[in-house]
N, C-alpha and C positions, 0 to 999 in steps of 0.2 A: 504494500500500500504506500502511495506517495502523495503527500499533501504539499501545497504551496501557499505561502502568505504573500499577498500583494498589498501595497500601500497606495491609497488614492489621496493625492494632495491638491486636487483640482477644487476650485470653488473659493468663496470669499474668505472663510475662516479655516480652511483645511490645511493651510501652511502650518498653523499652530496646533490644530486638532485634526490630523489626518484620520481617515477611516481605513481600517485594515480588514481584508477579506481572506478567509481560509477556504480553499477549494481542494477537493479531492481530484487528483489527476488520474483519469482512467487510462487503460491500455490503448484505447483508440484516440488518445490525446485530447479528449473532451474534458472540460472542467465541470465539476459538480459542486455547487455552493454548499458550504457547511455552516459557517459562522461569520459574523461581522463584529468588529470592535472599534470603539472610538474613545479617545481620552475625554474624561468628564471636564466640562469647562470651568466649573466653580470649585474645583478641588485643588488643594494646596500640595498634595502629593501625587505621585504617578498612580492614577486611578482610572481604569478603563472599564467601560460598560460592554458586555457581550450580549449579542442578540442572534436569534436564528432567522431573523428577517433583515435583509440588507438595507431596507428602506425605513424600518422602524427601530431606531436606536434610542428608545426612551425606557426609563426604568419602570414605568407603569404599563408598558405595552405587553401584549399577550406573548410576544416572542422573546421577552427578557429571559436570559439564561443565568446571568450572574455578573459579577465584576471581578476585576483583577487589581490588586493593590500591591505596590512594591515598597520596600524600605527606602530610606533616603539615598543609599548608595547604589541601589538597583541590583543587589545580589540575592535578595530573598523576595519571592512573590507568593501571595496567597490568593486563591480563587474562591470567591464566596457565592452562595446562592442567594435567594431572596430571604428577607427577614430583617430584624433589627440588630443594630450594632450593640453589643452588650455594654460597651463603655458609655454610651449615651443614655440619658434617662429614658426608661421604657414608656411607650405609649400603649396601654392595654387595648386589646382588640375588642370586638363586639361583645364577647362573653367575659371580658375582664382578663383574658389570657394574654401572655406575652410570648411571641415566637421569635427566638433569636435566630440570626442567620446561620446557615450551615456552611461549614468549610468543606469545599469539594476537593481541593488539592493544594499542594504547595510545591514551589520550585526553588531550589537552592543552587546558586552558581558559586563555584570555588575558583579562586584565582589560579592561574597556571604558573609555570616557571617564568614566563615572560611578563608576569604582572597582568595588567589589563589589556595588553596587546595580544592578539591571537586568540584561538579558541579556548573556552573555559570548560571545566567539568560541570555537568549539569546533573542534579539529582532531583527526580520527581517523586513526591510523597503523596500517595493516594490512600484513602480509607480502604480497608480490605472488605472481604465478604464474610457473612455469617455462615453457619453450618447449613442454613436454609437457602443459601445462595442470594441473600439480600445484601445490599451495600450497607456498611456500617455508617450511621449518621454521626457526624461530629458537629455539635452545636455548643461551642465553648461559651461559658458565661464570663470568662476573663481571659486575658492573654496567656495566663499560666497553664491553660488547658488546651491551647491551640495545637494544631498539627506540628508546627515548627518547634514549639516548646517540648512536646512529647518526643520528637525526634532528637532534640538536643539532650534531653535528660536521659532518654532510653539508650541511645547509642545502638546497642545490639539487642535491646529488649523488645517489647511489643509496642506496636502503634495501632491504636484503635481496635484492640482485641485480636489482631493477627500479627504474625511475625513480620518484621521489616523485610525479610526476604520476599514475602508475598506482596508487599505494598510499596517497595522502593524500586524505581526504575532509573537506570543510569545510561547516559548517552554513550555510544561507542566513540572511540577516538576518531577525530575527523580524518578523512582521507583526501589527498589532493588528486584530482583527476587530471590526466595528462592533456586533455583537450582544453582545459580551462587555463587562463593565464595565472601564473604563480604570483603570490603576493610579493611585493617589493619591501624589503626591510632596509632601512638606512642605519648606518652606524656599524659598530663592530659586532 
């Protein structure tokens, strides 16, 4: 399976807030739309909204999938579903209940030998599956119970009720293809 992310910077405000599209590339070279994302305009951090509709990138839309938020350095990303941020004061729902947002996954980038230049190691942390083949829901009520904190604390322990071997994905080392131009490195 091969996917491609494209960036659209056309339009009045897309220079600052481009839209990203994720497409599945089929063997017949046709693209199938999967998801769209756009940086949220009134957010002080890197915060992107994800939608299953390329034309409706609103948080209240039926196609809203979730959002991606990064840390200040851009090395840790968390993907959230719908629901309330547990840090903000809760707004009870119609029956007085509070539904906190679900953490769908986290991505951690590690620096490589070259520092920030060149490819970095990427680790994807996803909730596992229960014995009934249901996805484990993670709805932390504080930062101390997030996927990233569980990963940092556990190391080789469990994440969301499953072993990290089942819930951690790591990117293969990048390969240079001979038909593509090689990156130029200046200096020693």
